[in-house]
Residue frames relative to the residue before (quaternion, step in Angstrom):
aa qw qx qy qz dx dy dz
X 1.0000 0.0000 0.0000 0.0000 0.00 0.00 0.00
X 0.6773 0.4796 -0.3011 0.4696 3.58 0.88 -0.87
X 0.6075 0.5529 -0.3540 0.4471 3.58 1.11 -0.59
X 0.6451 0.5208 -0.3234 0.4561 3.59 0.97 -0.75
X 0.6426 0.5115 -0.3159 0.4749 3.57 1.01 -0.78
X 0.6516 0.5159 -0.3121 0.4602 3.57 0.99 -0.85
X 0.6636 0.4882 -0.3058 0.4773 3.60 0.95 -0.83
X 0.6394 0.5217 -0.3245 0.4623 3.60 1.01 -0.74
X 0.6503 0.5131 -0.3141 0.4640 3.58 1.00 -0.80
X 0.6509 0.5069 -0.3155 0.4689 3.59 0.98 -0.81
X 0.6510 0.5117 -0.3142 0.4644 3.59 0.96 -0.80
X 0.6477 0.5104 -0.3203 0.4662 3.59 1.00 -0.78
X 0.6525 0.5110 -0.3208 0.4585 3.60 0.98 -0.78
X 0.6517 0.5233 -0.3229 0.4440 3.59 0.98 -0.77
X 0.6972 0.4626 -0.2820 0.4694 3.60 0.96 -0.76
X 0.7006 0.4772 -0.2779 0.4520 3.61 1.09 -0.56
X 0.5162 0.6398 -0.4321 0.3708 3.62 1.17 -0.19
X 0.1792 -0.7716 0.6057 0.0752 3.55 -0.91 1.01
X 0.5129 -0.6416 0.4692 0.3242 3.55 -0.98 0.81
X 0.5802 -0.6185 0.3991 0.3486 3.62 -0.98 0.80
X 0.6001 0.5769 -0.3687 0.4138 3.60 1.04 -0.64
X 0.6825 0.4783 -0.2892 0.4710 3.58 0.98 -0.80
X 0.5981 0.5517 -0.3689 0.4493 3.60 1.16 -0.41
X 0.7476 0.3907 -0.2138 0.4927 3.58 1.00 -0.79
X 0.4327 0.7323 -0.4406 0.2871 3.59 1.23 -0.16
X 0.6673 0.4838 -0.3373 0.4549 3.69 0.82 -0.75
X 0.6441 0.5123 -0.3261 0.4651 3.60 1.02 -0.76
X 0.6467 0.5112 -0.3166 0.4693 3.58 0.98 -0.83
X 0.6525 0.5086 -0.3112 0.4677 3.59 0.98 -0.82
X 0.6421 0.5127 -0.3290 0.4655 3.61 0.98 -0.78
X 0.6422 0.5123 -0.3269 0.4672 3.59 0.96 -0.81
X 0.6439 0.5215 -0.3189 0.4602 3.58 0.99 -0.81
X 0.6512 0.5033 -0.3143 0.4731 3.59 0.96 -0.83
X 0.6586 0.4984 -0.3125 0.4692 3.61 0.90 -0.88
X 0.6367 0.5360 -0.3395 0.4382 3.58 0.97 -0.80
X 0.7538 0.4082 -0.2313 0.4601 3.58 0.74 -1.01
X 0.7224 0.4255 -0.2645 0.4766 3.63 1.10 -0.48
X 0.8034 0.2790 -0.1382 0.5075 3.61 1.05 -0.62
X 0.7546 0.4252 -0.2400 0.4383 3.57 0.61 -1.11
X 0.6980 0.4948 -0.2863 0.4313 3.59 0.75 -1.01
X 0.6686 0.4734 -0.3329 0.4670 3.68 0.83 -0.76
X 0.6397 0.5224 -0.3347 0.4538 3.60 1.02 -0.73
X 0.6416 0.5076 -0.3245 0.4747 3.60 1.00 -0.77
X 0.6415 0.5235 -0.3208 0.4599 3.58 1.01 -0.80
X 0.6516 0.5071 -0.3068 0.4735 3.58 0.98 -0.86
X 0.6525 0.5123 -0.3108 0.4640 3.60 0.97 -0.84
X 0.6474 0.5150 -0.3165 0.4642 3.58 1.00 -0.79
X 0.6473 0.5081 -0.3163 0.4720 3.61 1.01 -0.79
X 0.6428 0.5149 -0.3198 0.4685 3.60 1.00 -0.81
X 0.6465 0.5146 -0.3169 0.4656 3.60 0.97 -0.84
X 0.6459 0.5109 -0.3174 0.4702 3.58 0.99 -0.80
X 0.6442 0.5242 -0.3161 0.4586 3.58 0.99 -0.87
X 0.6663 0.5041 -0.3072 0.4556 3.60 0.93 -0.86
X 0.6728 0.4902 -0.3128 0.4574 3.61 0.95 -0.77
X 0.6932 0.4730 -0.2789 0.4669 3.61 1.15 -0.51
X 0.4700 0.6780 -0.4519 0.3395 3.62 1.24 -0.04
X 0.0655 -0.7928 0.6059 0.0084 3.54 -1.12 0.75
X 0.7169 -0.4247 0.3291 0.4442 3.53 -1.34 0.13
X 0.7646 0.3486 -0.2798 0.4642 3.55 -0.95 0.95
X 0.5571 0.5941 -0.4023 0.4181 3.62 1.21 -0.22
X 0.3354 -0.7049 0.5859 0.2178 3.57 -1.11 0.73
X 0.0472 -0.8226 0.5660 -0.0267 3.56 -0.75 1.07
X 0.2840 -0.7074 0.6201 0.1856 3.51 -1.37 0.37
X 0.2531 -0.7688 0.5689 0.1455 3.58 -0.91 0.92
X 0.6187 -0.5531 0.3946 0.3945 3.56 -1.24 0.29
X 0.6243 0.5177 -0.3429 0.4740 3.60 1.25 -0.11
X 0.5965 -0.6038 0.3445 0.4013 3.56 1.30 -0.02
X 0.4900 0.6510 -0.4465 0.3696 3.60 1.22 0.07
X 0.1289 -0.7531 0.6408 0.0750 3.54 -1.08 0.82
X 0.1922 0.7947 -0.5500 0.1701 3.54 -0.69 1.07
X 0.4647 -0.6448 0.5341 0.2881 3.49 -1.40 0.16
X 0.4516 -0.6838 0.5004 0.2795 3.55 -0.91 0.91
X 0.1202 -0.8022 0.5823 0.0551 3.56 -0.74 1.08
X 0.7940 0.0390 -0.0274 0.6060 3.59 1.24 -0.34
X 0.2068 -0.7609 0.6042 0.1149 3.55 -1.07 0.80
X 0.0992 -0.7848 0.6112 0.0251 3.54 -0.76 1.12
X 0.7579 -0.3958 0.2583 0.4497 3.58 -1.29 0.00
X 0.8387 0.0787 -0.0121 0.5388 3.60 0.77 -0.99
X 0.7669 0.2525 -0.1901 0.5586 3.60 1.22 0.24
X 0.3477 -0.6874 0.5948 0.2296 3.50 -1.41 0.28
X 0.2788 -0.6819 0.6358 0.2301 3.53 -1.29 0.43
X 0.1412 -0.8118 0.5656 0.0341 3.55 -0.58 1.23
X 0.2672 -0.6964 0.6393 0.1870 3.51 -1.20 0.68
X 0.1804 -0.8168 0.5448 0.0586 3.54 -0.59 1.21
X 0.8562 0.0875 -0.0795 0.5030 3.56 -0.90 0.95
X 0.7032 -0.4572 0.3529 0.4146 3.51 -1.33 -0.38
X 0.6951 0.5302 -0.2636 0.4078 3.59 1.17 -0.45
X 0.5548 -0.6745 0.3819 0.3024 3.62 0.90 0.84
X 0.3125 0.7105 -0.5577 0.2939 3.59 0.96 0.80
X 0.1466 -0.8078 0.5683 0.0549 3.58 -0.76 1.04
X 0.0352 -0.7808 0.6238 -0.0071 3.52 -1.11 0.80
X 0.3332 -0.7094 0.5830 0.2141 3.53 -1.10 0.76
X 0.0358 -0.8035 0.5926 -0.0438 3.55 -0.77 1.10
X 0.4750 -0.6677 0.4921 0.2939 3.57 -0.90 0.89
X 0.5782 -0.5978 0.4287 0.3528 3.56 -1.11 0.66
X 0.6425 0.5381 -0.3242 0.4388 3.58 1.08 -0.65
X 0.6301 0.5435 -0.3360 0.4413 3.61 1.23 -0.30
X 0.5668 0.5838 -0.3940 0.4274 3.61 1.21 -0.22
X 0.1125 -0.8240 0.5539 0.0386 3.59 -0.78 1.06
X 0.8313 -0.0172 0.0103 0.5554 3.58 1.17 -0.18
X 0.3968 -0.6709 0.5741 0.2508 3.49 -1.40 0.27
X 0.2429 -0.7583 0.5893 0.1365 3.55 -0.97 0.88
X 0.3484 -0.7539 0.5255 0.1847 3.55 -0.77 1.04
């Protein structure tokens, strides 16, 4: 009698075992969804912004993340010199602070 119970328990364990790949499949699918819906578009947007900043030149009107709107009067290695408003006020702004070009 005890042998029959032992054989039944072993048979039940063999049928209930799931392959490790199927256990991690939902996690892998979630990572894939997050990558294509969140990570990849953000990387693409960052790459476009970096390209836009490298193509800026003297005379372009830009907007900074602090809300300043000015015209580039000088381009340096890691910053721009902006002329703000009509009154020749100049400010040095890091290139990483520029978020857009104003037409």
